[in-house]
N, CA and C atoms as an extended XYZ file, in Angstrom:
399
Properties=species:S:1:pos:R:3:atomname:S:1:resname:S:1:resid:I:1 pbc="F F F"
N        95.565       89.126       97.594 N   MET     1
C        94.700       90.553       97.885 CA  MET     1
C        93.848       90.325       98.493 C   MET     1
N        92.525       89.391       97.570 N   THR     2
C        91.452       88.720       98.426 CA  THR     2
C        91.046       87.239       97.737 C   THR     2
N        90.263       86.715       98.048 N   ASN     3
C        90.201       85.430       97.805 CA  ASN     3
C        88.612       85.289       97.170 C   ASN     3
N        88.309       84.756       95.992 N   THR     4
C        87.077       84.498       95.143 CA  THR     4
C        85.900       83.655       96.423 C   THR     4
N        85.037       83.710       96.573 N   PRO     5
C        84.485       82.930       97.412 CA  PRO     5
C        84.154       81.888       96.364 C   PRO     5
N        84.131       80.436       97.120 N   ALA     6
C        83.525       79.191       96.222 CA  ALA     6
C        82.320       79.642       95.255 C   ALA     6
N        82.484       79.164       94.227 N   GLY     7
C        81.535       79.539       93.155 CA  GLY     7
C        81.184       80.683       92.526 C   GLY     7
N        82.123       81.636       92.916 N   GLU     8
C        81.733       82.899       92.298 CA  GLU     8
C        82.959       83.042       90.991 C   GLU     8
N        82.534       83.875       90.010 N   ASP     9
C        83.516       83.874       88.806 CA  ASP     9
C        84.496       84.823       89.126 C   ASP     9
N        85.757       84.501       88.297 N   ARG    10
C        87.065       84.948       88.771 CA  ARG    10
C        86.920       86.177       87.535 C   ARG    10
N        87.586       87.102       87.616 N   GLY    11
C        87.631       88.182       86.262 CA  GLY    11
C        88.740       89.153       86.643 C   GLY    11
N        88.898       89.814       85.655 N   ILE    12
C        89.854       90.973       85.470 CA  ILE    12
C        89.364       92.195       84.952 C   ILE    12
N        89.574       93.171       85.925 N   HIS    13
C        89.110       94.117       85.501 CA  HIS    13
C        90.004       95.191       85.027 C   HIS    13
N        90.179       95.936       84.041 N   VAL    14
C        91.343       97.010       83.546 CA  VAL    14
C        90.608       98.276       83.625 C   VAL    14
N        91.314       98.921       84.076 N   SER    15
C        90.537      100.504       84.550 CA  SER    15
C        91.578      101.296       83.576 C   SER    15
N        91.294      102.400       83.156 N   GLY    16
C        92.028      103.709       82.588 CA  GLY    16
C        92.034      103.594       80.877 C   GLY    16
N        93.276      103.826       80.333 N   HIS    17
C        93.090      104.158       78.732 CA  HIS    17
C        94.023      103.022       78.564 C   HIS    17
N        93.968      102.490       77.315 N   GLY    18
C        94.895      101.751       76.829 CA  GLY    18
C        94.315      100.393       76.571 C   GLY    18
N        95.095       99.375       76.370 N   THR    19
C        94.676       97.803       76.254 CA  THR    19
C        95.472       96.765       76.927 C   THR    19
N        94.814       95.913       77.029 N   PHE    20
C        95.450       94.725       77.716 CA  PHE    20
C        95.956       93.808       76.842 C   PHE    20
N        97.144       93.200       76.818 N   THR    21
C        97.593       91.962       75.608 CA  THR    21
C        98.566       91.182       76.414 C   THR    21
N        98.614       90.023       76.141 N   GLY    22
C        99.493       89.100       76.778 CA  GLY    22
C        98.490       88.105       77.829 C   GLY    22
N        99.059       87.159       78.627 N   ASN    23
C        98.601       86.000       79.115 CA  ASN    23
C        97.672       86.847       80.462 C   ASN    23
N        96.640       86.483       81.068 N   ALA    24
C        96.180       86.834       82.324 CA  ALA    24
C        95.814       85.185       83.130 C   ALA    24
N        96.438       85.686       84.492 N   GLN    25
C        96.340       84.432       85.236 CA  GLN    25
C        95.456       84.617       86.324 C   GLN    25
N        94.701       83.910       86.877 N   THR    26
C        93.773       83.789       87.920 CA  THR    26
C        94.159       82.424       88.869 C   THR    26
N        94.050       83.217       90.087 N   GLY    27
C        93.973       81.968       91.233 CA  GLY    27
C        94.087       82.530       92.577 C   GLY    27
N        94.388       81.864       93.586 N   ASP    28
C        94.579       82.169       95.155 CA  ASP    28
C        95.753       82.792       94.778 C   ASP    28
N        96.807       82.459       94.411 N   HIS    29
C        98.353       82.805       94.691 CA  HIS    29
C        98.698       83.742       93.448 C   HIS    29
N        97.836       83.970       92.612 N   SER    30
C        98.080       85.088       91.298 CA  SER    30
C        98.642       86.313       91.879 C   SER    30
N        99.451       86.822       90.819 N   ARG    31
C        99.707       88.642       91.152 CA  ARG    31
C       100.217       89.078       89.502 C   ARG    31
N        99.550       90.315       89.815 N   ALA    32
C        99.753       90.845       88.754 CA  ALA    32
C       100.332       92.397       88.987 C   ALA    32
N       101.194       92.795       87.946 N   GLU    33
C       102.133       94.214       88.097 CA  GLU    33
C       101.725       95.318       87.079 C   GLU    33
N       101.181       96.444       87.890 N   TYR    34
C       101.087       97.502       86.726 CA  TYR    34
C       101.897       98.169       86.277 C   TYR    34
N       102.263       98.072       84.962 N   VAL    35
C       103.342       98.915       84.476 CA  VAL    35
C       103.032      100.023       83.609 C   VAL    35
N       103.573      101.266       84.004 N   SER    36
C       103.418      102.199       83.165 CA  SER    36
C       104.226      102.526       82.031 C   SER    36
N       103.819      103.062       81.061 N   HIS    37
C       104.843      103.331       79.781 CA  HIS    37
C       105.020      105.137       80.320 C   HIS    37
N       105.643      105.295       81.718 N   ALA    38
C       105.983      106.992       81.508 CA  ALA    38
C       106.944      107.059       80.984 C   ALA    38
N       107.385      108.519       81.040 N   PRO    39
C       108.517      108.810       80.599 CA  PRO    39
C       109.880      108.132       80.974 C   PRO    39
N       110.945      107.734       80.047 N   ALA    40
C       111.981      106.999       80.435 CA  ALA    40
C       112.725      107.492       81.491 C   ALA    40
N       113.088      108.800       81.557 N   ALA    41
C       113.661      109.542       82.630 CA  ALA    41
C       113.126      109.761       83.685 C   ALA    41
N       113.892      109.571       84.919 N   GLU    42
C       112.958      109.813       86.179 CA  GLU    42
C       113.051      111.138       86.375 C   GLU    42
N       113.909      112.003       85.742 N   ASP    43
C       113.926      113.674       85.885 CA  ASP    43
C       112.975      114.085       85.302 C   ASP    43
N       112.392      113.422       84.302 N   GLU    44
C       110.901      113.955       83.577 CA  GLU    44
C       109.749      114.055       84.348 C   GLU    44
N       109.692      113.348       85.515 N   VAL    45
C       108.551      113.249       86.622 CA  VAL    45
C       108.669      114.013       87.630 C   VAL    45
N       107.535      114.526       87.941 N   SER    46
C       107.876      115.823       89.128 CA  SER    46
C       107.966      114.867       90.180 C   SER    46
N       108.500      115.491       91.487 N   ASP    47
C       108.456      114.602       92.493 CA  ASP    47
C       107.317      114.276       92.888 C   ASP    47
N       106.239      115.537       92.855 N   GLU    48
C       105.069      115.318       93.235 CA  GLU    48
C       104.285      113.716       92.890 C   GLU    48
N       104.754      113.562       91.501 N   VAL    49
C       103.982      112.329       91.149 CA  VAL    49
C       104.931      111.114       91.378 C   VAL    49
N       106.171      111.566       91.747 N   VAL    50
C       106.933      110.148       92.226 CA  VAL    50
C       106.479      110.096       93.668 C   VAL    50
N       106.213      110.620       94.412 N   ARG    51
C       105.590      110.860       95.841 CA  ARG    51
C       104.118      109.931       96.012 C   ARG    51
N       103.401      110.351       94.803 N   LEU    52
C       102.078      109.979       95.021 CA  LEU    52
C       102.083      108.438       94.344 C   LEU    52
N       103.005      107.847       93.136 N   ARG    53
C       103.259      106.809       92.846 CA  ARG    53
C       103.733      105.789       94.104 C   ARG    53
N       104.783      106.102       94.613 N   GLU    54
C       105.474      105.793       96.222 CA  GLU    54
C       104.163      105.414       96.858 C   GLU    54
N       103.536      106.110       97.158 N   ALA    55
C       102.037      105.972       98.126 CA  ALA    55
C       101.209      105.245       97.447 C   ALA    55
N       101.077      105.021       96.242 N   VAL    56
C        99.817      103.918       95.676 CA  VAL    56
C       100.614      102.677       95.691 C   VAL    56
N       101.837      102.398       95.405 N   GLU    57
C       102.412      101.204       95.285 CA  GLU    57
C       102.757      100.731       97.025 C   GLU    57
N       103.041      101.622       97.800 N   ALA    58
C       102.787      101.320       99.227 CA  ALA    58
C       101.630      100.624       99.942 C   ALA    58
N       100.458      101.391       99.419 N   LEU    59
C        98.933      101.041       99.396 CA  LEU    59
C        98.752       99.562       99.054 C   LEU    59
N        98.957       99.413       98.028 N   ARG    60
C        99.015       98.038       97.066 CA  ARG    60
C        99.689       96.741       97.888 C   ARG    60
N       100.708       97.057       98.542 N   ASP    61
C       101.964       96.402       99.270 CA  ASP    61
C       100.980       95.691      100.685 C   ASP    61
N       100.292       96.731      101.296 N   ARG    62
C        99.563       96.705      102.445 CA  ARG    62
C        98.312       95.686      102.332 C   ARG    62
N        97.866       96.024      101.089 N   ILE    63
C        96.171       95.210      100.728 CA  ILE    63
C        96.837       93.967      100.475 C   ILE    63
N        98.035       93.670      100.045 N   ARG    64
C        98.286       92.264       99.492 CA  ARG    64
C        98.752       91.448      101.064 C   ARG    64
N        98.822       91.944      101.952 N   THR    65
C        98.819       91.093      103.263 CA  THR    65
C        97.822       91.298      104.150 C   THR    65
N        96.536       91.781      103.450 N   LEU    66
C        95.439       91.662      104.438 CA  LEU    66
C        94.978       90.353      104.190 C   LEU    66
N        94.313       89.794      105.457 N   ASP    67
C        93.675       88.839      105.470 CA  ASP    67
C        92.272       88.635      104.464 C   ASP    67
N        92.048       87.709      103.883 N   PRO    68
C        90.906       87.708      102.885 CA  PRO    68
C        89.327       88.422      103.588 C   PRO    68
N        89.601       87.885      104.789 N   ALA    69
C        88.560       88.443      105.861 CA  ALA    69
C        88.297       89.948      106.005 C   ALA    69
N        88.908       90.875      105.908 N   GLU    70
C        89.434       91.914      106.186 CA  GLU    70
C        88.775       92.981      104.939 C   GLU    70
N        88.935       92.201      103.788 N   LEU    71
C        88.513       93.219      102.203 CA  LEU    71
C        87.998       92.094      101.524 C   LEU    71
N        86.424       92.804      101.164 N   SER    72
C        85.567       91.995      100.360 CA  SER    72
C        86.470       91.879       98.297 C   SER    72
N        86.216       90.972       97.898 N   ALA    73
C        86.773       90.949       96.449 CA  ALA    73
C        86.238       92.166       95.841 C   ALA    73
N        84.725       92.720       95.848 N   ALA    74
C        84.408       93.762       95.506 CA  ALA    74
C        85.116       95.389       95.920 C   ALA    74
N        85.289       95.289       96.902 N   GLU    75
C        86.275       96.299       97.569 CA  GLU    75
C        87.534       95.993       96.927 C   GLU    75
N        88.200       95.101       96.735 N   GLY    76
C        89.461       95.046       96.513 CA  GLY    76
C        89.513       95.569       94.830 C   GLY    76
N        88.532       95.061       94.530 N   SER    77
C        88.655       95.161       92.753 CA  SER    77
C        88.462       96.750       92.589 C   SER    77
N        87.895       97.433       93.111 N   ALA    78
C        87.314       99.001       93.167 CA  ALA    78
C        88.722       99.717       93.676 C   ALA    78
N        89.205       99.125       94.577 N   ALA    79
C        90.744       99.927       95.139 CA  ALA    79
C        91.441       99.548       94.038 C   ALA    79
N        91.932       98.616       93.454 N   GLU    80
C        92.582       98.091       92.553 CA  GLU    80
C        92.398       99.089       91.448 C   GLU    80
N        91.252       99.155       90.648 N   SER    81
C        91.053       99.972       89.781 CA  SER    81
C        91.198      101.396       89.900 C   SER    81
N        90.941      101.966       90.957 N   ALA    82
C        91.245      103.306       91.181 CA  ALA    82
C        92.383      103.470       91.538 C   ALA    82
N        93.329      102.626       92.098 N   LEU    83
C        94.933      103.098       92.358 CA  LEU    83
C        95.639      102.787       90.499 C   LEU    83
N        95.133      102.110       89.604 N   ALA    84
C        95.860      101.934       88.432 CA  ALA    84
C        95.152      103.333       88.162 C   ALA    84
N        94.071      104.146       87.825 N   GLU    85
C        94.010      104.820       87.055 CA  GLU    85
C        94.402      106.709       87.986 C   GLU    85
N        94.902      106.291       89.324 N   VAL    86
C        95.607      107.412       90.113 CA  VAL    86
C        97.168      107.506       89.247 C   VAL    86
N        97.345      106.030       89.288 N   GLU    87
C        98.908      106.275       88.299 CA  GLU    87
C        98.534      106.492       86.741 C   GLU    87
N        98.104      106.104       86.124 N   VAL    88
C        97.621      106.809       84.529 CA  VAL    88
C        97.544      108.209       84.616 C   VAL    88
N        96.522      108.633       85.589 N   ALA    89
C        95.968      110.486       85.609 CA  ALA    89
C        97.201      111.132       86.035 C   ALA    89
N        97.928      110.558       87.098 N   SER    90
C        99.001      111.609       87.617 CA  SER    90
C        99.754      112.529       86.513 C   SER    90
N       100.067      111.833       85.431 N   LEU    91
C       101.117      112.617       84.523 CA  LEU    91
C       100.557      113.677       83.993 C   LEU    91
N        99.080      113.785       83.298 N   PRO    92
C        98.910      114.936       82.585 CA  PRO    92
C        98.932      116.027       83.451 C   PRO    92
N        99.296      117.327       83.198 N   ALA    93
C        99.128      118.316       83.765 CA  ALA    93
C        98.095      119.177       83.387 C   ALA    93
N        96.938      118.654       83.222 N   ASP    94
C        96.004      119.724       82.851 CA  ASP    94
C        94.649      119.152       83.911 C   ASP    94
N        93.647      119.794       83.713 N   ASP    95
C        92.645      119.884       84.373 CA  ASP    95
C        91.731      118.320       84.511 C   ASP    95
N        92.063      117.767       83.516 N   ALA    96
C        91.255      116.635       83.241 CA  ALA    96
C        92.143      115.758       84.410 C   ALA    96
N        93.560      115.764       84.061 N   GLY    97
C        94.045      114.606       84.906 CA  GLY    97
C        93.959      115.091       86.414 C   GLY    97
N        93.806      116.235       86.758 N   GLN    98
C        93.457      116.312       88.109 CA  GLN    98
C        91.927      116.121       88.749 C   GLN    98
N        91.301      116.114       88.114 N   GLY    99
C        90.074      115.480       88.484 CA  GLY    99
C        89.946      114.376       88.318 C   GLY    99
N        90.701      113.386       87.099 N   ARG   100
C        90.395      111.869       87.369 CA  ARG   100
C        91.560      111.508       88.640 C   ARG   100
N        92.350      112.058       89.082 N   VAL   101
C        93.205      111.553       89.950 CA  VAL   101
C        92.442      111.853       91.200 C   VAL   101
N        91.801      113.150       91.512 N   ARG   102
C        90.842      113.356       92.799 CA  ARG   102
C        89.807      112.342       92.664 C   ARG   102
N        89.194      111.820       91.845 N   ASN   103
C        88.035      111.042       91.837 CA  ASN   103
C        88.741      109.830       92.071 C   ASN   103
N        89.598      109.590       91.449 N   ALA   104
C        90.073      107.796       92.192 CA  ALA   104
C        90.405      107.814       93.391 C   ALA   104
N        91.271      108.835       93.981 N   ILE   105
C        91.617      108.829       95.310 CA  ILE   105
C        90.360      109.110       96.368 C   ILE   105
N        89.484      109.506       95.769 N   PHE   106
C        87.869      109.255       96.907 CA  PHE   106
C        87.504      107.911       96.766 C   PHE   106
N        87.369      107.300       95.375 N   THR   107
C        87.183      105.984       95.448 CA  THR   107
C        88.019      105.088       96.090 C   THR   107
N        89.068      105.156       96.136 N   VAL   108
C        90.113      104.328       96.690 CA  VAL   108
C        89.831      104.686       98.203 C   VAL   108
N        89.425      105.707       98.843 N   THR   109
C        89.315      105.950       99.973 CA  THR   109
C        88.045      105.435      100.787 C   THR   109
N        87.093      105.456      100.019 N   GLY   110
C        85.617      104.758       99.792 CA  GLY   110
C        85.612      103.710      100.120 C   GLY   110
N        86.064      102.950       99.308 N   ALA   111
C        86.413      101.434       99.004 CA  ALA   111
C        87.148      100.511      100.137 C   ALA   111
N        88.328      101.481      100.912 N   LEU   112
C        88.841      100.909      101.671 CA  LEU   112
C        88.835      101.598      103.318 C   LEU   112
N        87.590      102.304      103.410 N   ALA   113
C        87.296      103.013      104.605 CA  ALA   113
C        87.122      101.971      105.762 C   ALA   113
N        86.465      101.048      105.303 N   SER   114
C        85.980      100.048      106.513 CA  SER   114
C        87.233       99.229      106.998 C   SER   114
N        88.497       99.468      106.456 N   VAL   115
C        89.553       98.318      106.928 CA  VAL   115
C        90.560       99.372      107.753 C   VAL   115
N        90.371       99.062      109.379 N   ALA   116
C        91.022       99.700      110.005 CA  ALA   116
C        92.436       99.568      109.574 C   ALA   116
N        93.013       98.321      109.422 N   SER   117
C        94.255       98.545      109.167 CA  SER   117
C        95.147       99.054      108.283 C   SER   117
N        94.352       99.640      107.142 N   LEU   118
C        94.830      100.404      105.895 CA  LEU   118
C        94.775      101.977      106.505 C   LEU   118
N        94.268      102.445      107.267 N   SER   119
C        94.106      104.111      107.715 CA  SER   119
C        95.388      104.371      107.438 C   SER   119
N        96.442      104.129      107.926 N   GLU   120
C        97.612      104.548      107.903 CA  GLU   120
C        98.217      104.996      106.524 C   GLU   120
N        98.129      104.106      105.410 N   SER   121
C        98.598      103.947      104.212 CA  SER   121
C        97.381      104.706      103.561 C   SER   121
N        96.321      104.635      103.699 N   ILE   122
C        95.212      105.870      102.900 CA  ILE   122
C        95.683      107.316      103.306 C   ILE   122
N        95.929      107.492      104.511 N   ARG   123
C        96.059      108.825      104.855 CA  ARG   123
C        97.583      109.448      104.101 C   ARG   123
N        98.543      108.557      104.082 N   ALA   124
C        99.552      108.729      103.169 CA  ALA   124
C        99.669      108.733      102.036 C   ALA   124
N        98.506      108.072      101.477 N   LEU   125
C        98.243      108.390       99.997 CA  LEU   125
C        97.463      109.620       99.630 C   LEU   125
N        96.601      109.904      100.610 N   ARG   126
C        95.816      111.714      100.914 CA  ARG   126
C        96.774      112.420      100.886 C   ARG   126
N        98.033      112.506      101.702 N   ASP   127
C        98.904      113.226      101.678 CA  ASP   127
C        99.755      113.445      100.368 C   ASP   127
N       100.025      112.609       99.605 N   ALA   128
C       100.794      112.514       98.782 CA  ALA   128
C        99.960      113.052       97.245 C   ALA   128
N        98.525      112.801       97.611 N   ALA   129
C        97.252      113.508       96.676 CA  ALA   129
C        97.444      114.965       96.707 C   ALA   129
N        98.107      115.398       97.791 N   GLY   130
C        97.523      116.714       97.988 CA  GLY   130
C        97.302      117.591       96.935 C   GLY   130
N        98.587      117.623       95.702 N   PRO   131
C        98.416      118.980       95.006 CA  PRO   131
C        97.522      118.391       93.745 C   PRO   131
N        96.624      117.378       93.644 N   TRP   132
C        95.986      116.765       92.883 CA  TRP   132
C        94.455      117.205       93.521 C   TRP   132
N        94.358      117.537       94.883 N   LEU   133
C        92.513      117.619       95.695 CA  LEU   133
C        92.521      118.763       95.758 C   LEU   133
């Protein structure tokens, strides 16, 4: 996603509810996957949630292909935290979940607004998040 400039600390930011357990690896070629403990049967998840999660993953894939000069570490960290929040908050059918998704979408679009090559993926994310906005 991004490179940490020489001399800066590397860190892991975990957003949302829950805990982090296990090993954490950092480095220029490290990769982390977010796994949600969502309902086991796909039919328990609405089509809107599936569409939103697909848009989140597509944007993550596009971010991973960026040249490090296109996205700062701070912007990348903010975007990843917000994308994780979108996934976690998209399941509750209550007003709090809707507000959390809306705020996370605004954070993602703000953090990535300066990266022109992501405009199509950001537009797809906003379209998929329509029911929460």
